[in-house]
C-alpha positions in Angstrom: -27.6 26.0 -3.7 -23.9 25.7 -3.4 -22.0 24.4 -6.3 -19.9 21.2 -6.0 -16.1 21.9 -5.7 -14.1 20.3 -8.4 -11.7 18.9 -5.9 -14.6 17.2 -4.0 -15.9 15.8 -7.2 -12.5 14.4 -8.1 -12.3 12.7 -4.7 -15.7 11.2 -5.3 -14.6 9.8 -8.7 -11.5 8.3 -7.0 -13.8 6.6 -4.4 -16.0 5.2 -7.1 -13.1 3.9 -9.1 -11.6 2.3 -6.0 -15.0 0.7 -5.2 -15.3 -0.7 -8.7 -11.8 -2.2 -8.5 -12.6 -3.6 -5.1 -15.7 -5.5 -6.2 -14.1 -7.1 -9.3 -12.8 -10.6 -8.4 -13.0 -10.0 -4.7 -11.6 -12.8 -2.6 -15.0 -13.5 -0.9 -18.1 -11.5 -1.7 -19.8 -12.2 1.6 -16.8 -10.8 3.5 -16.4 -8.0 1.0 -20.0 -6.9 1.7 -19.4 -6.8 5.5 -16.1 -4.9 5.1 -17.2 -2.2 2.7 -20.7 -1.6 3.9 -19.7 0.9 6.6 -17.7 2.9 4.0 -20.6 3.0 1.5 -23.0 4.0 4.2 -20.7 6.9 5.3 -20.1 8.1 1.8 -23.8 8.1 1.0 -24.5 10.2 4.1 -21.8 12.7 3.0 -23.2 12.9 -0.5 -26.8 13.5 0.6 -25.8 16.1 3.2 -23.2 17.8 1.0 -25.2 21.0 0.4 -26.4 21.3 4.0 -23.1 20.6 5.7 -20.0 20.8 3.6 -16.8 19.7 5.3 -13.4 21.1 4.5 -11.5 19.4 1.7 -9.1 17.9 4.3 -12.0 15.9 5.7 -13.0 14.7 2.3 -9.4 13.6 1.6 -9.5 11.7 4.9 -12.8 10.0 3.9 -11.3 9.1 0.6 -8.2 7.5 2.2 -10.3 5.6 4.7 -12.7 4.4 2.1 -9.9 3.1 -0.2 -8.3 1.3 2.8 -11.6 -0.4 3.5 -12.1 -1.3 -0.2 -8.6 -2.9 -0.2 -9.4 -4.8 2.9 -12.7 -6.0 1.4 -11.1 -7.0 -1.9 -8.4 -9.2 -0.4 -9.7 -9.6 3.2 -7.7 -7.9 5.9 -5.7 -11.0 6.6 -4.5 -11.5 3.0 -3.5 -8.1 1.7 -0.4 -8.9 -0.5 1.9 -6.1 0.4 1.4 -6.8 4.1 2.0 -10.5 3.5 5.3 -9.5 2.0 6.1 -7.4 5.1 5.1 -10.3 7.3 7.5 -12.6 5.6 10.3 -10.1 5.3 10.2 -9.2 9.0 9.1 -12.7 10.2 5.9 -11.4 11.8 3.3 -14.0 12.8 0.4 -12.1 11.2 -0.6 -9.8 8.4 -0.8 -6.4 10.0 -3.0 -4.6 7.4 -5.8 -4.8 10.0 -3.7 -3.0 12.5 -2.7 -0.4 9.9 -6.3 0.1 8.9 -7.4 0.8 12.5 -4.4 3.1 13.0 -5.5 5.1 9.9 -9.0 5.3 11.3 -7.5 7.6 13.8 -7.7 10.2 11.1 -11.5 10.3 11.7 -10.8 12.4 14.7 -10.4 15.4 12.4 -13.9 14.9 11.1 -15.3 14.8 14.6 -13.2 17.9 15.4 -14.8 19.8 12.6 -18.3 18.8 13.5 -17.8 19.9 17.1 -16.1 23.2 16.2 -18.8 24.1 13.7 -21.9 22.8 15.5 -21.2 23.2 19.2 -19.9 25.9 21.6 -16.4 24.2 21.6 -13.4 26.0 20.2 -9.8 24.7 19.8 -8.7 23.9 23.3 -7.5 21.1 25.6 -11.1 20.2 26.2 -11.7 19.8 22.5 -8.7 17.5 22.2 -10.0 15.4 25.1 -13.6 15.2 23.8 -12.6 14.4 20.2 -10.2 11.6 21.3 -12.9 10.2 23.6 -15.5 10.2 20.8 -13.0 8.6 18.4 -12.2 5.9 20.9 -15.9 5.3 21.6 -16.6 4.9 17.9 -13.7 2.4 17.7 -15.1 0.4 20.6 -18.6 0.5 19.0 -17.1 -0.9 15.8 -15.5 -3.7 17.7 -18.9 -4.5 19.4 -20.7 -4.5 16.1 -18.0 -6.9 14.7 -18.6 -9.2 17.7 -22.4 -9.0 17.2 -22.1 -9.8 13.5 -19.7 -12.7 14.3 -22.3 -14.1 16.8 -25.1 -13.9 14.2 -23.3 -15.3 11.2 -21.1 -17.8 13.0 -17.9 -19.3 11.6 -18.3 -17.5 8.2 -17.3 -14.3 10.0 -13.8 -15.5 10.6 -12.3 -13.6 7.6 -14.4 -10.5 8.5 -13.0 -10.4 12.0 -9.4 -11.0 10.8 -8.2 -11.7 14.4 -5.6 -14.2 13.0 -5.6 -16.1 16.3 -4.9 -13.0 18.5 -7.2 -13.0 21.6 -6.3 -9.4 22.2 -7.2 -8.3 18.6 -10.0 -5.9 19.6 -7.8 -4.2 22.3 -4.9 -3.8 19.8 -7.3 -2.3 17.2 -8.7 0.3 19.6 -5.2 1.2 20.8 -4.0 1.6 17.2 -7.0 3.9 16.5 -6.2 6.0 19.6 -2.6 6.4 18.6 -3.6 7.3 15.1 -6.0 9.9 16.5 -3.4 11.5 18.7 -0.9 11.8 15.9 -3.6 13.2 13.6 -4.4 15.9 16.1 -0.7 16.7 16.5 0.0 16.8 12.8 -3.2 18.2 11.3 -4.9 20.5 13.8 -3.0 23.6 12.6 -3.8 23.0 9.0 -7.4 22.2 9.9 -7.8 25.5 11.8 -6.5 27.4 8.8 -9.0 25.6 6.4 -11.9 26.3 8.8 -11.1 30.0 8.9 -10.7 30.0 5.1 -14.2 28.5 4.7 -15.9 31.0 7.1 
């Protein structure tokens, strides 16, 4: 059985600490549960499959970043994150854009998809790999929006804080566009590093 890398263990500790901070005096525990549940589910999957399929450290860093962002959104709700309220007031924006930032950051998930495809399929770094990873990332983003819509239909008005649309009828389209832009930038900035890490782990 492979040993646990110390860097991966530290990242897990960071996630646990962020989770504990998030749950203490959360703005609304019902909304908090809805917001952090996907992150917890993903982390548990990675923990239980760690010895069977170990990702590169880059992927675990990305998971840590995304989990922390979701914990912050769950703690304050996405429409009330203080720093982005300050930005809203400073630049006279009409909404708190932490939600947009969060979806943009979710574009980092494209690197995780890229690693799975390179290691578990016949695909190698190429234009087709770029197209497929971006397509899958956008599909996951769209699925997330559909799940949000279904949850909102089930729970009714109490899902308003969970959706964090802040009155924007095009919120879902903006969210998916932000994720796509984030994914494109992630591939442009991280693919070379990711290739080197994959070769190192061979």
